[in-house]
C-alpha positions as semicolon CSV with decimal commas, in nm:
position;residue;x (nm);y (nm);z (nm)
1;L;1,570;2,366;-1,526
2;E;1,238;2,459;-1,684
3;P;0,929;2,248;-1,600
4;A;0,927;2,099;-1,953
5;E;1,285;1,982;-1,906
6;L;1,176;1,775;-1,606
7;E;0,910;1,581;-1,796
8;F;1,162;1,310;-1,882
9;V;1,240;1,268;-1,511
10;R;0,870;1,250;-1,423
11;A;0,806;0,994;-1,699
12;Q;1,092;0,781;-1,566
13;A;0,947;0,802;-1,214
14;V;0,602;0,688;-1,330
15;M;0,747;0,401;-1,534
16;R;0,978;0,278;-1,257
17;A;0,706;0,300;-0,993
18;R;0,472;0,088;-1,208
19;Q;0,754;-0,159;-1,273
20;G;0,810;-0,196;-0,899
21;V;1,168;-0,064;-0,903
22;P;1,245;0,059;-0,546
23;M;1,276;0,435;-0,518
24;D;1,604;0,418;-0,325
25;V;1,761;0,229;-0,616
26;M;1,663;0,503;-0,861
27;L;1,782;0,781;-0,630
28;H;2,115;0,595;-0,603
29;V;2,137;0,619;-0,983
30;Y;2,097;0,996;-0,969
31;R;2,352;1,024;-0,688
32;S;2,597;0,817;-0,894
33;G;2,537;1,047;-1,190
34;H;2,615;1,350;-0,976
35;E;2,933;1,184;-0,849
36;A;3,046;1,117;-1,208
37;M;2,970;1,479;-1,299
38;F;3,171;1,604;-1,001
39;R;3,473;1,391;-1,096
40;A;3,460;1,514;-1,457
41;I;3,450;1,877;-1,341
42;E;3,735;1,815;-1,098
43;A;3,947;1,657;-1,371
44;A;3,873;1,938;-1,615
45;G;3,969;2,199;-1,357
46;G;4,324;2,066;-1,329
47;D;4,576;2,185;-1,072
48;S;4,589;2,557;-1,151
49;P;4,432;2,798;-0,900
50;G;4,197;2,934;-1,165
51;G;4,095;2,587;-1,276
52;M;4,028;2,471;-0,922
53;A;3,827;2,785;-0,846
54;G;3,622;2,731;-1,161
55;A;3,565;2,366;-1,073
56;L;3,449;2,462;-0,725
57;A;3,206;2,722;-0,861
58;L;3,067;2,483;-1,121
59;T;3,028;2,202;-0,867
60;G;2,825;2,442;-0,653
61;R;2,586;2,491;-0,945
62;T;2,536;2,116;-0,991
63;L;2,402;2,069;-0,637
64;P;2,068;2,253;-0,686
65;H;2,045;2,096;-1,033
66;V;2,052;1,743;-0,889
67;D;1,825;1,848;-0,601
68;V;1,557;1,968;-0,845
69;I;1,580;1,642;-1,042
70;T;1,559;1,411;-0,740
71;T;1,273;1,614;-0,590
72;A;1,074;1,592;-0,914
73;F;1,144;1,219;-0,938
74;T;1,042;1,152;-0,576
75;Q;0,717;1,349;-0,604
76;S;0,609;1,174;-0,925
77;Y;0,712;0,831;-0,794
78;L;0,511;0,868;-0,470
79;E;0,209;1,015;-0,653
80;T;0,210;0,715;-0,889
81;L;0,225;0,468;-0,601
82;Q;-0,065;0,645;-0,431
83;E;-0,275;0,643;-0,748
84;E;-0,203;0,274;-0,807
85;E;-0,293;0,186;-0,449
86;I;-0,623;0,376;-0,477
87;E;-0,703;0,200;-0,806
88;A;-0,611;-0,142;-0,663
89;D;-0,817;-0,080;-0,349
90;L;-1,122;0,011;-0,558
91;A;-1,070;-0,303;-0,768
92;R;-1,038;-0,524;-0,459
93;R;-1,354;-0,371;-0,314
94;E;-1,541;-0,432;-0,641
95;L;-1,427;-0,796;-0,644
96;I;-1,542;-0,848;-0,286
97;E;-1,875;-0,674;-0,353
98;R;-1,941;-0,890;-0,660
99;S;-1,841;-1,204;-0,473
100;L;-2,078;-1,116;-0,188
101;R;-2,359;-1,064;-0,440
102;G;-2,271;-1,388;-0,620
103;S;-2,245;-1,199;-0,950
104;V;-1,898;-1,324;-1,049
105;Q;-1,804;-1,664;-1,186
106;P;-1,543;-1,865;-0,988
107;A;-1,290;-1,871;-1,274
108;E;-1,327;-1,497;-1,335
109;A;-1,301;-1,424;-0,963
110;A;-0,985;-1,634;-0,931
111;E;-0,816;-1,463;-1,225
112;R;-0,911;-1,117;-1,102
113;A;-0,789;-1,202;-0,752
114;R;-0,448;-1,302;-0,888
115;Q;-0,422;-0,972;-1,076
116;L;-0,488;-0,789;-0,748
117;G;-0,228;-0,984;-0,551
118;I;-0,476;-1,217;-0,379
119;D;-0,399;-1,590;-0,392
120;P;-0,737;-1,752;-0,472
121;D;-0,602;-2,094;-0,371
122;T;-0,521;-1,988;-0,014
123;P;-0,803;-2,063;0,234
124;F;-0,900;-1,757;0,436
125;V;-1,120;-1,637;0,715
126;V;-1,340;-1,331;0,686
127;A;-1,311;-1,059;0,949
128;V;-1,574;-0,786;0,967
129;C;-1,489;-0,475;1,169
130;A;-1,745;-0,207;1,250
131;S;-1,697;0,136;1,407
132;H;-1,935;0,276;1,665
133;A;-1,784;0,624;1,629
134;P;-2,006;0,883;1,454
135;G;-1,969;1,028;1,107
136;V;-1,632;1,115;0,964
137;T;-1,449;0,993;1,274
138;G;-1,581;0,641;1,226
139;F;-1,499;0,634;0,856
140;E;-1,144;0,757;0,919
141;Q;-1,095;0,487;1,182
142;L;-1,206;0,221;0,937
143;R;-0,984;0,358;0,659
144;R;-0,681;0,349;0,886
145;L;-0,777;0,004;1,013
146;A;-0,796;-0,139;0,660
147;K;-0,453;0,002;0,579
148;R;-0,308;-0,141;0,901
149;L;-0,458;-0,487;0,842
150;R;-0,312;-0,504;0,492
151;G;0,026;-0,460;0,657
152;S;0,362;-0,437;0,482
153;P;0,463;-0,617;0,160
154;S;0,640;-0,875;0,378
155;R;0,299;-0,974;0,508
156;S;0,358;-1,029;0,877
157;P;0,162;-1,314;1,044
158;G;-0,207;-1,229;1,047
159;A;-0,181;-0,967;0,769
160;A;-0,482;-0,961;0,541
161;M;-0,475;-1,065;0,175
162;A;-0,730;-0,787;0,123
163;A;-0,896;-0,535;0,353
164;V;-1,150;-0,291;0,212
165;V;-1,388;-0,032;0,353
166;R;-1,752;-0,075;0,257
167;E;-2,027;0,140;0,403
168;R;-1,967;0,141;0,783
169;E;-1,739;-0,162;0,804
170;V;-1,410;-0,314;0,699
171;V;-1,409;-0,657;0,534
172;A;-1,074;-0,836;0,556
173;L;-0,965;-1,170;0,411
174;I;-0,698;-1,323;0,634
175;P;-0,511;-1,645;0,544
176;A;-0,669;-1,936;0,733
177;E;-0,325;-2,091;0,788
178;T;-0,279;-1,819;1,049
179;T;-0,393;-1,953;1,386
180;A;-0,713;-1,817;1,537
181;A;-0,515;-1,673;1,827
182;V;-0,287;-1,479;1,590
183;V;-0,583;-1,349;1,389
184;E;-0,764;-1,232;1,702
185;G;-0,441;-1,084;1,839
186;Q;-0,375;-0,896;1,515
187;L;-0,726;-0,754;1,512
188;A;-0,717;-0,666;1,882
189;E;-0,381;-0,492;1,840
190;A;-0,505;-0,290;1,543
191;I;-0,826;-0,192;1,723
192;A;-0,636;-0,089;2,036
193;A;-0,406;0,131;1,827
194;L;-0,695;0,314;1,660
195;G;-0,943;0,352;1,945
196;S;-1,195;0,149;2,138
197;D;-1,490;0,234;1,910
198;I;-1,422;-0,061;1,676
199;A;-1,558;-0,413;1,716
200;A;-1,457;-0,718;1,509
201;G;-1,605;-1,057;1,426
202;V;-1,437;-1,353;1,255
203;G;-1,596;-1,635;1,055
204;L;-1,490;-1,993;0,993
205;P;-1,234;-2,080;0,721
206;C;-1,342;-2,034;0,359
207;D;-1,207;-2,235;0,067
208;G;-1,205;-1,977;-0,211
209;L;-1,412;-1,671;-0,297
210;A;-1,715;-1,891;-0,366
211;E;-1,750;-1,927;0,014
212;L;-1,705;-1,557;0,086
213;Q;-2,079;-1,502;0,134
214;R;-2,096;-1,770;0,402
215;G;-1,783;-1,644;0,581
216;Y;-1,907;-1,287;0,565
217;G;-2,242;-1,388;0,715
218;E;-2,069;-1,564;1,004
219;A;-1,834;-1,272;1,070
220;S;-2,121;-1,021;1,052
221;A;-2,317;-1,223;1,307
222;M;-2,018;-1,226;1,541
223;V;-1,944;-0,854;1,510
224;R;-2,304;-0,775;1,608
225;R;-2,242;-0,966;1,932
226;A;-1,902;-0,804;1,997
227;G;-1,874;-0,499;2,215
228;A;-1,667;-0,197;2,117
229;G;-1,299;-0,272;2,146
230;T;-1,345;-0,651;2,135
231;V;-1,304;-0,937;1,885
232;R;-1,539;-1,238;1,862
């Protein structure tokens, strides 16, 4: 296959990734296609020795063909997911920045939050996490912490609705329905997994993004009083 002949596969991968179709489902489609191709070759080969030998040789040629297709699909699919996650993270950070500055109207903030997968009607607490590690090491810790706090799509208890890196800190919005003990435990577990240079502070429950400034101020005050490796 020439690179141009794989463009259709790459376009399918981008489209399916943006549609949210699981990658294993699409790879199953390609495997099913290969199975159908194998059966057609086997049937065409018949029972004669020459036919069976030809079928075996042709089947051997289909294996690298399918491998090239599935590899191209997987690469494009994962690249699309990564690009979308980067774009969504930047958008979430912009929304939080604007909310902290008070430069976004409540209705606009609520609509934008929904587009980014944040339920604006769910009360939340603000957690601020700061790294005492120097330079690049501290930034990498915070980046990994934000990813860990966001958790899996199943959103385990204590997982953040949003967690973004800004300057030398992570700001996370965690559903307030989660008990304080679970929130602190989730933060403590994440900090312990990434190193003892991180400290975290948690504010009181906020009812919507309009109260984000207040919750952020409370969490920031607490993180300044927290020692490295602790949550307050």
